[in-house]
N, C-alpha and C positions, 0 to 999 in steps of 0.2 A: 879246621880251615875258615881264615874270615875271608867274609865278601864284599866289598867297598860298596856303599850306596851312597845315593846322593839326596840329601835332605834339602828342602827348600821351605825357609820362614815362608809361610804360603801367605800369609793376607793380605800382602800389598804387591806379591811379587808377579811383576808382567810379563813372565818368560817360564811358566807352569809349564804349557803348551811345546812350546821351541824344546825345552829340558826333557821332558817326556816322552817327545819322537826321538830326541837323540841317544837318550837311555835305552830306547827297543834296540837299536840298532846296536849300541855294544853290549849287550845284555845286562845290563845294571838296572836294579831298583833303586825307586823312586819314595822317599816319603815326603809327603808335603804335612805340615803340621799349621794350624789354624785352629782362630777361635772359634766356639760355635756363632758366634756373632757374624762369623764369615760362611756358614754353614751351605754346601752346594749338595744338589742331587744329582750334578752330573759324575757320570757311570765314567770311571778311568780304565784304562788296561790293564791287565792281571801283575805286571809289574811295579804297580804304583797304588802305595798305601795311604792312606789318610786318616790322618790322627786329627782328632778335636780338642780341645781342650777350654775349659774357661775364658772369661773374656776378662776376667783380671790382668792389673797391668804384669807383665812380664812372663805369662803363663806359658807361652809357646816357648819364650826363650827357656824358660826351668826344662819345657817337656825335651827339648831339643839337645841339648845338654846333658841328660840322661841318658840317649839315646846313641848321642856322637860319637864315634871312636874311632881311635888313630887312621888315619890315611884315607877318611868319609871324604865326601865334597860336600860342601855346605854352601847353602846359594842365600845371600843376606843382602837388604840394605841398610843394617843394624851395627854400628860399627860397634859398639859395647858386646852386642852377642856374636862378632867377630871377632875379638877381642881374645873375649874367653873361650873360643874354638881353636885359633891359633897355640893356647897354653896346652891344647889335646891332642896338637898335632896333626889337627883336618886341614886339607885343603878347603879355604874360603875365599867364595868368590862374590863379587858386586852384581846385581845384574845386570848393569852396562857393560860387564866384561870383564872388569879389571880385577884380580888377584891381589887381595889383602895380605899383610905379610907385617915382621915385625918392625919395618922400617918407613913405613906406610899408616900404620894403624893409627899412630898419633897425627 
């Protein structure tokens, strides 16, 4: 059985805490992907996993794409990453709340 997870491109995401709280209400796992440059000692609840990658350009994007599966939810403000994620049939949201799709990605 496959479980849907929420992935956050979290280096610059202002909605991490809101998403973590809402995901808990719905029994969803949250995966935060960030560079070591944004390392935090903050302790998150058990349903949250934090993955750190090196600070190389696009390192977080590459890791997200390795982990992202069909029907997962990705939150990002990166249009390039959003475009790739749509190709994997993920649901992709901007942190301002709108959903990326094949009609508005350009």
